[in-house]
N, C-alpha and C positions, 0 to 999 in steps of 0.2 A: 630726852630719850635715855633709857638704860642701855647697857651694852648689848642685850639680846635684840632689842628693837633696832639698834644701829646695825647689828649683824644681819638681820633680815633685810633691812633697807639697803644694805650694801649690795645684796644680790639684785635688788630692783634697780639701783642706780647703775651698776656695771652693765646690766642687761639693756637698759634703756640707752645708755651712752653708746654701747657697741652697735646696737641696731641702728641708731641714728647715724653713726659714723659710716656704717656700711650702706645707709639709705636703703636697707632691705632687711626684712625679718619679721618676727612675730613677738611683739612685746607683751601681749595680753596675758599669756600663760605665765611667764616668769614673774610679772608684777602681781598676779593673783595668787600664785601658789608658792611664792618665796617662803612664807611661814611654814608650810608643810615640809618643804625640802630642808629648811634649817632645823626644825624640831626633830625630824627623822634622823638626819645625819649626826647632829650634835649630841643627841641624847639616847637614841634607841638603836642605831645601826651597830652591828657587830662587824666592824670595818677598820682597816688600818690605812689611813691616807698615805702613809709612807711606803706601803706595799699593797697597792690596789689589786694585785694578782693573788693575794693570800687565798689559799684553796678553801678555807672555811669561812670566808667573808659572806656577809649578807649581800644579796644582789639587789640592785636598784635599776629598773628599766623605765626609761621615759618613753612611754608608748606614744604620747603626743610629741613626736620628734621635732615638730616645727618650733617648739619652745626650747630649742637646744641651748639658748643662752642661759637658761636656768642651770643646766649642767655645767657649762663653761665657767659661769660665775662661781659656782660652788667649788669646782675643781681648782680654780685660781686661788680662792680664799683659803681653802683647806690645804693647798699645796699638793694636790693630787696630780701626779705626773709632772710636777714642777711647771704647770701651765703658767706661762709668764703673762704679765699685763700686756706686753706687746702682742702676744697671740690673741688676747681678748680684743685688742684694738683692731686686729686683722680679721675680725669676724666676717665670714662669707667671702674672704678673698682667696684667690688662687694659691694653692700650696700651703695655706695656713692649717694649724691644728684645730681650728674652730670653724668647720664647714657648716653649711646651712642646716643640715640635719646630722644627728650624731652618727658617726661611722666607726663600727667596730674594727679594731686593728689599726686605726689611724690616730685616734686620740686616746691616750692612756686613761683608763677609768670607764670608758664607754663599754657597757656590757653587751649591747646589741645595736646593730644598724636599724634605726626606726625612722621610716619615712611614711609609707602608706599606713594610714590610721588603722588601729586594731591589731596589727601584726605583733607589736610589742606585747600586747596583752597575752596573746597565745604563746609567744616565746617565753614569757614569764611562767606560764603554766608548765612548759617543758622543763624549765629550770627547777621548778618545785617538784616535779616528778623525778628528776634526776637526784635531787637531795633526798627524797623519800626512799628511792631505791638504794642509793649508796649507803644511807644510814642503816638500812636493813642488812647490808652486806658486812659493814665494818664495825658498827657500834657494839661494844660489850658493856656489861653492867659496870657502871662507874666510869666508863670511858666513851662519852658521846663525841667521838672525833669528827663525825659529820653531823653538824647541828647548826643550821643557819636558815634564815628566812629569805624569801623572795618578795620584794616590793615592786609594784608597778603603778605608774601614775598616768592617767589619761583622762580625757574629757568627754563631752557629749559626742564628738565625732567618732571616737573609739567605740563608744557604746552603740552608735547607730550602725556601724559596720557589722555585717553578719558574722564575721569571724569571731567577734567577741562573744556572741551568744553560743557559738559552737564550742569554743574552748572553755568557757566558764560553766557550761552545762556539764562538760566532762570533769572539770575540776571539782564541782560539787559532788558528782557521782563518786569520785575517787577520794573525797574527804581530805583534800590537800590542805591541812591546817596551817602549814607554814607559808601559805600564799596569802599575801595581804594586798588588796587592790584599793588604791586611792582614786576616787571618782571626783575630779575637779568639775563641780556642777556650777556653771555660771550662766547657763541658759542662752548662750550666744554661739552662733556659727557664722560663717562668712556672709551668708545672705541675710543675717539679722537674728531676730529672736528664734530660738529653736521651736517655739510653738507653731511655726508655719509647717513643720514636718515631723516633729518629735514631741509627743505629749504623753508617752507611756510613763508609768511609774517604775523607774529603774530599780529602786530598792525592793519593790515587791517582786520584780523579775528575778533578782538575785536570791531572794528568799526561796523562790520556787526552784532555783538551781541547787539549793542546799547550802547557801552561804549564811554565815552570821552577818548581820547588817548593823552598822553603827552610823550615826549621823552627827556631824559637827556643824552646828548652826552658824558659827562665825569663823570663817577661814583665817582670820587674824588672831584667833585665840590660841596661843601656843599651849596653854595648859590643857585646853579641851582636846587639841590635836594629840598631845602626849597621852592623855587618858584613853583616847580612842585606840591608839597604837597598842597600849598595854592591855586593853580589853580584847583587842584582836588576838594578841599573843596568848592570852589566857585560855582561849578556846582551843582545845586539843583534838577536836573531831571535825571541825569545819574550816574551810577557807573563809576569809573575811572581806567584806566590802566596807570601806570607810567613805561615806559620802561627805565631802567637804564643800559647803556652800561658800563660794568665792565671788568676788567681783572682778571681772576681767578688766585688765588695765588699772588695777587698784592704785590709787594715789595720784593719778593724772586727772585733774578736774574736768578737762574737756573731753576725755576719752573713756574714763572708767564706766563700765557697764554697757559700752557700745560696741557694735560690730567692727567699727573702724579701729578698735584697739587690737583686733586679732592679728591681722596680717600686713600691717604697714607701719613704718616708723612713726613715733609720736609727733615729730616735728620739733625743731630747735626750741621754739618758745614753750612748747608743752613739756619738754624735758626739763626746762628751767622751772616751770610751774610745778612739776612733780617734785623736784628737789625742795622747793620752797614749801609745798604743801605737807611734806613728810618731815619738815624741819631738818633737812640734811645739812650738816655743818660746813660742807665743802661746796664751793661754787664752780670750780673748774671741772672739765671733763675727766672722767676716770679717776677722780680723787676719792680715796678711802682713808679715813683717819687711821693713824698708827695703832691706836688702841683696839680697833676692829681687827686688824691683821694679827695683833698680839693675842687677841681672844681666840681667833681661829687656830693659831699655832698651838695655844694651850689645849684647845679641844683636840686637835690632831694628835698631840703628844699623849694625851690621856687615852685616846682611842687606840693608839698603837699597843697599849698594854694588853688589849684583848688577844692580839696575836702572840704576844710573849707568853701569856697564860696558856694559850692553846699549844704552843710549842712544848711547854713543860708537860702538858697532858699527853701529847703525842709521844714524847720521849718515854714517859712511863708506860704508855700503851704498848709500844714496840718492845720494851724491855720485858713486859709480862707476856706479850703475845708476839714473839719474834717472827712467827710464820706469817703474820698479817702484814709485816713490812714488805715482804716480797710481793704479796697480793696487791698491796697499795701501789707499789711501783709499777706493777704490770697494768693496773687499771689506769693510772694517771700518766705513765710514760709510754705505754703501748706494749702489747705482747709481741714476742718474736715468733713470727709465723713461718719461718723458713723451713722447719721440719715438715709442716703440712704442705707448703707450696712446692717443696722439692720432692715430695713423695710420689711413688708410682700410683698409689691409690687415688690421689687427687687428680692426676692427669690420665687416669685409665680411660681408654676409648669406650664409648658405649657400644653395646652389641645389638641394639635394636632401635628402631625409630622412636623418638620421644619428643614431646613438646619441651621447648627450652624453659618454660615456666616450671615444669616438673623437674627437669635437670637442676634448675636453680634451687628448688626446694631441697634436693638431696645435698647439693654443695653447701647451702646455707647451714644445714645441720652439721656438716663436717666442720665448717668454720666455727660454729658455736662451741663445739667440743674443745677446740683449741683456743678459743677467745671467750671466756666466760662473761666479759663485760659487753658482749654484743646484745643490743636491746632494740626492739622494734616491733612493728606490726602493721596492720592493714586497716583501711577504712571499711570494715565489715566485709572484707573479701578474702580473708586469709585462706579459706579452702580453695578458692579459685586462683589466688595469687601464689599459692603454695609457700606461704611465709610462716606457717606455724612451726615453732621450734620444739622438738620433742623433749619431754621431761624438763622443760624450762619454767613451767608454772606461768600462771596468768597474773599480771600486775593488776592489783585491785585494792580497794579500801582495806580489805582484810589480809592482803598479801602483797606488800610492796617489794618483796623479794623476787616476784615473778618477772620474767623478761619478755614475755609475749604481751605486747600492748594491744588493747582493743579500743580503737578510736571511735567506733560507731560510724554512722554515715556522715562523716565530718571531714571531707578531704582538705578543706582550707586549714582548719585547725590542726589537722594531722601534720601537714607539712611544716607549719610554723612551730608546732611543738617539737618536731624533729630538729628544727634549728635550735630551739632552746636546749634540748638534750645535748646537742653538739657543742653549744656555747658554754654550757656548764662545765664540761670537762669530766674525765673519768669514765666515759662511756663511748662506745662505737654504735651509732644509731642508724637505723634504716626505716623507711616508710614504704607503703605499697598501695597500689590501686590499679584499676584498668587504665590503659594508656589513654583512652579517649577522655577519661576524667582528669587527666593531667591539666586540662583546661582550668579546673578548679584550683590546681596546685601551682600553676605557673607563677603568680606573683611572689609566692613564698620561695619557690625554687630560684627565682631571680635574686632574692636576698641571700639564699644559700651561696650562690655564685659570687655575689658582690662581697660577701664576708669571707669567701673562700673556705667554707665549712665542709668538712669531710663527711657529709651526709649522703647515704646511698638511697636512691629512689628505685624501687622495683615496679616497673610498668609492664603489665601483662596484657594479653589479648591485643596484639600489636598492629593488626592490619585488617584488611577485608576478610582475612581468615577467621574472624569472629563469626562470620556466616549468618545464621538465621536471626541473630539479634538485630540485624539491619544497620542502616547508615547512622542511626543515632549512637550506636555503640562501636562503629568501625572508624578508628582513627585514620585520617588521611593527611592532614596538614600538621599534625602535632610533632612529628619527628623533625620536620624542617624548622619548626619553631624552637625546639630545644637545641638543635644544631646551631641556631643563630645566636644562642645565649652565650655571652663571653664567659670563659672559665668554667663552663659546665661540660663535662665529658659524657658523651652518649655511646653506649655499646649496644649493637643489635647483632647478637651472635647467631651463627648458623647451626650449631650442634653442641654436643657436650663439651668438647675441647674448648671451643670459643667461649662458652658460658663459664667454664672454669677460669679462663683468662680474664673474663669480665669481672668476676667476683674477686679474683686476686688483685686486679687493678683497683677496684673499689675499696678494698680493705687497706691497701698500701697507700692509696692516694690521700695525702694530708693537706693538699693544696686547693681543694675544691670539691664540689659535689659530683657524683657519678650517677647516671641514669642507665639502668639495665632494661632494655626493651625486648620483651620476650613473647613467644608465640603461644597461642592456645592449642594449635594443631600440631600433630606429631611431625618431626623432621627427621630425615635420614642422617646417620652419622657419616660425615664426610671423610673419605680416605686421606685427603691432603690437608685437612685442618691441623693446626699446630699452635705452639706457644707464640708463634710470630703474630698471632692475633693481637698481642700486646703492643705491636707496632702500628696498630690501627688498620693497616691494609697490607696484604701480602699475596704472593702467588699461591693459589690453592690447587691449580691444575695448569701445568706448563705446556707450551707448544713444543712440537718437535723441531721446528725451525728456530734458528738462532734469533731471527727477527720475526715475530708472529705476524700473520696477516691482519689480525685484529685483536682487540682486547675486550673482553666482557667483564664488567665490574658489577658486583651485586652485594647485597647484605642480607643477613637473616634467612628467611624462608626461601628467598629467591636464589641463593647460592647453588643449591642442588639443581635448580632449574637451569642455571647458567652452565653447570658442568654437563648436564644431560644434553644441552644444546651444542656444546663443544663436540661431543661424540657424533652427533648428527651432521654437524658441519664438516667433520673430517671425511665423511662419505662423499661430500661434494668437493673435496680437495682444498677446503679452507681450514687452515690450521690456526687456532686461536689460543690465547692465554686467558685463563680465568683468574680474576683477582677478587678475593673476598675483602670487603671493606666494612668490618664491624664498627669502626670508629673513625670518622673523618677527622675528628679533633686530634687524635693520637697520630694518625698518618701525616697530618699537616705539620706536626712537630718533629718529624724525622729529618735526617740530614738530606741535603739536596741529592747526594750520591745514592742514598737508599731509595728515595722517591723516583729517581731516574731509573733505577734497576727494576722497579715494579711497573712504573708507567713511563716508559721511555718516550722522550719527545718525538723521536723518529716515527713512532707508531701513532698516527693520528686517527686511525679507523677504530673507533671505540663505541661501545654500547653499554649503557648502565641499565640495570633492571632492579626495580624496587616497587613493591605494591603499595606505594604511598605517593605523596606529592613529588614532582620532579625538581622542586625548588632546591637549589644548591648543587645539583649534580653536574651542571654544565661546566663548572670549573675543572672537572675531570675529563669530560668527553669532548669539550671544545666545540668549535663551530662545525667541524667535520663529523661529529658524532651524533648519536641519537639516544634518547632516554625512553625506556618503556616504563611508564608509571601511571598512576591514577590521574585522570584529567578532570575528575569531579568527585562527587560523593559515591559511596558504595550502594549496595542494595541488600535486600533480605533474601537469603537462600543458602543452601549448603555451600560450604567453603569451596569445594572443588568446582562447583558450578560457577561461582563468582570469579575464581581465578581464570577459568576458561573464558567467561563472558568478557572480562576486562583485558584479555590479551596476555595473561601471564602463563603462556604455554611454550613448550619447546618449539613448536612450529612457528609461533610468532617471533620468538627470539632468533631462530634460524633465518627467517625471512628478513628481519630487521638488520641482522649482521650482513647478510648478502647485499642488501641495499646500500649499506655503508661501504662495504668493500668494493662494490662495483660503481660507486658514485664517481 
């Protein structure tokens, strides 16, 4: 073997040994695609292994995250993140830096958390969109300071998932020429040959999307892979698909080309047979010749020169365009929003009833003026979601400078692309759709939370208030689902003040995603609403008694209902406190003293009101309280009729509070 063959096989051997030691994992992909990974990183990636966070690096996303040992072997050999051999040996073990699937923020060098197939494909599209937009903002003639590619690798499973069609259809429409997709075509899935369920011509599909398509007949041919990459780069108007025909489990005589190579260890004897078959010079586990390590070190040192060259370019750039340095720092380090968020204009009370979706649109445009790197859009619903940013331009093939994104009717791709935008850096992103369609969004929102990405989700048409569209469009259980999602903050504001608080929190939250759940119907501006909404729950209407007879808790459109019920109850001699609870997550994070001041343990008579599922409310009302909520799906009819039909009326709240007080 020459040194390149040995370097490719080192990826295979380390992957097979680690998976065998763990007695768990997926050897098929690393064994089959090792040549692709080696050729790309060693000869074509604009990447510094010594500084994997370099801002102008090429991105590589392993969409087939089950093949994570491909990444870990590469990282170890290139010295990326100083991933030790001991960590490779601890593959899939608790606390290791080599978990079963790549996890962003956990292992240095991992660009995205990829588990569910296809999502990495869409996140890569988001990264390519970010590169295209930022290059339009910063690049000057002779100074391409934002100039990098996004590569993504996935197999038949990624291509079968619907999200890949959604995102690549959009990528072709947008002409994202710096997006290069590697299709690991081995015709094998867990159940066997892909022919049992997947016989379409993927290449022809990508041509229809508007991609340049290239095929590599032999996945072990480094020269052919290299030529394909350069051909892909040469196309300046289209994204590219490189179909690489591989043999799953390559090199293992008993397993290659078989479904059993996909998701289970090869077996001790088969690992030994693999090493013998590929003429591996070492017989022990995890043994790699010194000359291979030396070769990878030489490659890594040479690759580092790309960042050195860029640093020189950037220094000359800021010397010639000093005003761009401040803009760059604002984009990549964040804007100081204190002037806006401390202004009277931002917190001005509304003077008439307004849907919180409309209020949100007004506030969004205020934020955009103070934060030019705000970018986002809707899944074909911007007029309804009120997410169009005025004078911001539309991001398109002809105008990458626009910040209004049009995702089309592609909610799944939209959310994953939002993750990609956030992962890339330099931009503050949001996505939007009807709340009921968050069902399409949920898996991607889960990854937002898992990666702790500061992506904002704008969900409108939040309850049975959708009205005439009927139960298919009326979210009932969705809010409970998002409240159950770890590290995802939900805000359901009751008026302009709380909507302003919600957006402020979303903009300043760098530790995870935020969901704004907004009404279609107009809501009154509440006299007692305040910035205390940032605490998640607060007293919006206090009782006259030091210890109230009862507490009514509500969110969103039901807060005004609760306050009106308080006034009626006063006529019966019952003095209640009304608590607005726009965000359970933020309230739960407050101190014990604060929570006791809002919901004192001594007051066990409590009623919660929300025109959605009651799931989650009982931790606040307890066994002595009651919840007025939806007990099933909604119906079609005017919103006012539905609220009355399902019991969201002053009379019913009064009646329920009396029952609780007199129990």
